[in-house]
C-alpha positions in Angstrom: 0.0 0.0 0.0 2.8 2.4 0.9 4.7 1.5 -2.3 1.8 2.1 -4.6 1.5 5.7 -3.3 5.2 6.2 -3.8 5.0 4.9 -7.4 2.0 7.1 -8.1 3.7 10.2 -6.8 6.9 9.4 -8.8 4.9 9.1 -11.9 3.0 12.3 -11.2 6.2 14.3 -10.6 8.0 12.6 -13.6 5.1 13.7 -15.8 5.4 17.3 -14.5 9.2 17.2 -15.1 8.6 16.0 -18.7 6.1 18.8 -19.3 8.5 21.4 -17.9 11.3 19.8 -20.0 9.4 20.1 -23.3 8.3 23.7 -22.5 11.9 24.7 -21.7 13.0 23.1 -24.9 10.5 25.1 -26.9 11.5 28.3 -25.0 15.2 27.7 -25.7 14.5 27.1 -29.5 12.4 30.3 -29.6 15.1 32.3 -27.8 17.8 30.9 -30.1 15.8 31.8 -33.2 15.1 35.3 -31.9 18.8 35.8 -31.2 19.6 34.6 -34.8 17.1 37.0 -36.4 18.3 40.1 -34.6 20.5 42.3 -36.8 22.3 44.1 -34.1 23.6 43.0 -30.7 21.0 42.8 -28.0 22.2 41.9 -24.6 18.7 41.2 -23.3 18.0 38.7 -26.1 21.3 37.0 -25.4 20.6 36.8 -21.7 17.1 35.3 -22.4 18.7 32.7 -24.6 21.3 31.8 -22.0 18.7 31.6 -19.2 16.5 29.3 -21.4 19.5 27.1 -22.3 20.4 26.8 -18.6 16.9 25.8 -17.6 16.7 23.2 -20.4 20.1 21.7 -19.5 19.2 21.6 -15.8 15.9 19.8 -16.5 17.7 17.4 -18.8 20.3 16.6 -16.1 17.4 16.1 -13.6 15.5 13.8 -15.9 18.7 11.7 -16.4 19.3 11.6 -12.7 15.7 10.5 -12.0 15.8 8.0 -14.9 12.6 9.4 -16.4 11.3 7.4 -19.4 9.4 9.0 -22.2 6.2 7.0 -22.8 
């Protein structure tokens, strides 16, 4: 009984992690594309891109650590 609750919670949080991971990937790709399209240097756009990349890589590392499987 205790283990079924643990499994259910792990699945729930793994699903949330996957949702955040895919959203962060979309955000990173959007920020990269915006940075490529800008003609002149924009520090704000570069900072946004770096933040999005950091979030994506952190979530990737966390998913690997938790051994999350994509269904």
